[in-house]
C-alpha positions in Angstrom: -3.9 10.8 69.9 -6.0 12.9 72.1 -9.2 12.8 69.9 -10.8 9.4 70.3 -13.3 9.4 73.1 -13.8 13.2 72.9 -17.4 14.3 73.2 -18.8 16.6 70.6 -21.3 19.3 71.8 -24.4 19.8 69.8 -24.8 23.5 70.5 -25.9 25.8 67.7 -23.3 26.6 65.1 -22.0 30.1 64.8 -21.6 32.0 61.6 -18.9 30.7 59.3 -15.5 32.2 59.8 -13.3 32.7 56.7 -10.1 33.1 58.7 -8.5 30.3 60.5 -6.8 32.6 63.0 -8.6 32.6 66.4 -9.0 35.6 68.5 -6.3 34.2 70.8 -3.8 31.4 70.5 -2.1 29.8 67.5 -3.6 29.7 64.0 -5.2 26.5 62.8 -2.4 25.9 60.3 0.2 26.3 63.1 -1.7 23.7 65.2 -1.8 21.3 62.3 1.9 21.7 61.7 2.5 21.2 65.4 0.5 18.0 65.3 2.5 16.7 62.3 5.7 17.5 64.2 4.6 15.4 67.1 2.7 17.7 69.5 0.3 15.3 71.3 -2.2 18.1 72.2 -2.2 20.2 69.0 -4.9 18.2 67.1 -7.2 18.0 70.1 -7.0 21.8 70.5 -7.8 22.2 66.8 -10.7 19.8 67.1 -12.2 21.6 70.2 -11.9 24.9 68.3 -14.2 23.7 65.4 -16.2 20.8 66.9 -19.5 22.7 67.2 -19.7 23.6 63.5 -18.4 20.2 62.4 -21.0 18.5 64.6 -23.8 20.7 63.3 -22.9 19.9 59.7 -22.8 16.1 60.4 -26.0 16.1 62.4 -28.1 18.0 59.9 -26.6 16.1 56.9 -27.4 12.7 58.4 -30.4 13.6 60.5 -29.5 11.0 63.1 -27.4 11.7 66.3 -25.8 8.2 66.4 -24.9 8.2 62.7 -23.6 11.8 62.9 -21.4 11.0 65.9 -19.9 8.0 64.1 -19.4 10.0 60.9 -17.7 12.8 62.8 -15.5 10.2 64.6 -14.5 8.7 61.3 -13.7 12.1 59.8 -11.5 13.2 62.7 -9.6 9.9 62.5 -9.1 10.5 58.8 -8.0 14.1 59.4 -5.6 13.0 62.2 -3.9 10.5 59.9 -3.9 12.7 56.8 -2.7 15.9 58.4 0.8 15.4 56.9 -0.7 15.4 53.4 -2.5 18.7 53.9 -1.2 20.9 51.0 -2.5 24.2 52.3 -4.4 25.1 49.2 -7.5 25.9 51.4 -8.2 26.9 55.0 -7.8 24.3 57.6 -11.5 24.6 58.5 -12.4 24.0 54.8 -10.3 20.9 54.8 -11.9 19.6 58.0 -15.4 20.4 56.7 -14.6 18.5 53.5 -13.5 15.4 55.4 -16.7 15.5 57.6 -19.0 16.0 54.6 -17.4 13.2 52.7 -17.7 10.9 55.7 -21.4 11.8 55.9 -22.0 11.2 52.2 -20.2 7.8 52.5 -22.7 6.8 55.2 -25.6 8.0 53.2 -24.5 5.9 50.2 -24.0 2.9 52.4 -27.4 3.4 54.0 -29.1 3.6 50.5 -27.3 0.5 49.4 -28.3 -1.4 52.6 -31.5 0.3 53.9 -32.5 -0.4 57.5 -35.5 0.5 59.5 -34.5 3.3 61.9 -35.6 3.2 65.5 -38.2 5.7 66.6 -37.1 8.9 68.4 -36.4 8.4 72.0 -35.3 4.7 71.8 -31.6 5.3 71.7 -29.8 6.3 74.8 -29.5 10.0 75.5 -25.7 9.8 75.9 -24.7 8.6 72.4 -21.1 9.8 72.7 -21.8 13.3 71.5 -22.0 14.9 74.9 -24.6 17.5 73.9 -28.3 17.8 73.3 -29.6 18.6 69.9 -31.4 21.9 70.1 -35.1 21.0 70.2 -37.7 22.7 68.1 -40.5 24.5 69.9 -43.4 22.2 70.7 -45.8 23.7 68.2 -43.1 23.3 65.5 -41.9 19.8 66.4 -44.1 18.1 63.8 -43.1 20.5 61.1 -39.4 20.0 62.0 -39.8 16.3 61.6 -41.5 16.7 58.2 -38.7 19.0 57.0 -36.0 16.6 58.2 -37.7 13.7 56.4 -37.9 15.8 53.2 -34.2 16.6 53.5 -33.4 13.0 54.0 -35.1 12.1 50.7 -32.9 14.5 48.7 -30.0 13.1 46.7 -26.9 13.2 48.9 -25.1 15.8 46.9 -28.1 18.2 46.9 -28.6 17.7 50.6 -25.0 18.5 51.5 -25.1 21.7 49.4 -28.4 22.8 51.0 -27.2 22.1 54.5 -24.1 24.1 54.1 -25.6 27.0 52.2 -29.2 27.3 53.5 -28.9 25.8 57.0 -25.4 26.6 58.1 -25.1 29.8 56.1 -21.8 29.3 54.4 -21.0 31.3 51.3 -21.3 29.5 48.0 -17.6 30.0 47.3 -16.7 28.4 50.7 -19.1 25.5 50.0 -17.5 25.0 46.6 -14.2 24.6 48.3 -15.6 22.3 51.0 -17.3 20.0 48.4 -14.4 20.4 45.9 -16.7 21.4 43.1 -17.3 24.5 41.0 -19.5 27.3 42.4 -21.9 26.8 39.6 -22.3 23.2 40.7 -23.2 24.3 44.2 -25.8 26.7 42.9 -27.3 24.1 40.6 -27.5 21.5 43.4 -29.1 24.0 45.8 -31.6 25.1 43.1 -32.6 21.5 42.4 -32.8 20.7 46.1 -35.0 23.7 46.8 -37.3 22.8 43.9 -37.8 19.3 45.4 -38.4 20.7 48.9 -40.9 23.2 47.5 -42.9 20.3 46.0 -42.7 18.1 49.1 -43.3 20.9 51.6 -45.9 22.9 49.7 -48.6 21.9 52.1 -46.8 23.6 54.9 -47.4 27.0 53.4 -50.1 29.0 55.1 -53.2 29.2 53.0 -54.7 32.6 52.3 -58.3 32.9 53.4 -60.6 34.4 50.8 -62.3 37.5 52.1 -66.0 37.1 52.7 -68.1 38.7 50.0 -69.6 42.0 51.2 -73.3 42.6 50.8 -74.1 45.1 48.0 -75.4 48.2 49.7 -79.0 49.1 48.6 -79.3 52.4 46.9 -81.3 54.8 49.1 -84.2 56.6 47.5 -83.5 60.3 47.0 -85.1 62.4 49.6 -87.9 64.7 48.3 -86.5 68.0 47.1 -87.4 71.0 49.2 -86.9 74.6 48.9 -88.8 77.8 48.3 -89.0 77.4 44.5 -89.4 73.5 44.4 -92.9 72.1 44.7 -93.3 69.3 47.1 -93.5 65.8 45.5 -95.8 63.2 47.1 -96.4 59.6 46.4 -100.0 60.3 45.3 -103.2 60.1 47.2 -103.8 56.6 48.6 -107.5 57.1 48.7 -109.7 55.4 46.1 -110.6 57.4 42.9 -114.2 57.6 44.2 -113.1 59.9 46.9 -110.9 62.1 44.8 -112.4 65.6 44.6 -111.7 68.4 42.3 -110.3 71.7 43.4 -113.9 73.0 44.1 -114.4 70.3 46.7 -117.0 68.3 44.7 -116.4 64.8 43.4 -116.0 64.1 39.7 -119.3 62.1 39.7 -121.3 65.2 40.9 -119.8 67.3 38.1 -120.7 64.6 35.5 -124.4 64.5 36.6 -124.7 68.3 36.4 -123.4 68.2 32.8 -126.0 65.6 31.9 
């Protein structure tokens, strides 16, 4: 059918596009109709047009390259077979995203029902059929990225899918509601609950504010002696013992006392 065996690149996803009409070439709906009519290349062209964003959604939802590649392959097979039942009540890209997300959620539910121990990073072969390399986090942020990925993996599947589409991929809430086939309020509620869970689990990653060091209380300087033509000088007193203190005539108080006697 021209899809099986295709490699999906793992490049960064671009911003969501509301229109299904490319800059050049036939519209998505025309390609889908051509595929239904028997064109052997139409669906492959449609897949190549949207594979980067579909791959990004699958990878971030499942957090595992091999699982994401299998889920995307299952989704494309489903879309290929169900193209004739497409009613046109949404954009073709919305329909494709819905199939991919459902395939991912099915794998998450099966994984939860039959948990397995995942292999550590680097054990699987580099070429897992996806044909692209997942954008790596900077070295200094690698551990943080792993913690965030683990926290996302622990969210309920519905909350994780909504958060991935809204917060990670940047799709509008209205578009996500169409992809997940739920009301917009449901998408907002799932995102809010998911963010609250992440805030609790990832609170330790927030930078702590350092308390400012207490400043020493400046000592009050003693006022300088007042000076001026009309202000008498103020001294600290005579440091000499009282025995040596003399009167204004120059004689000590003891001599004056003896004369009075």
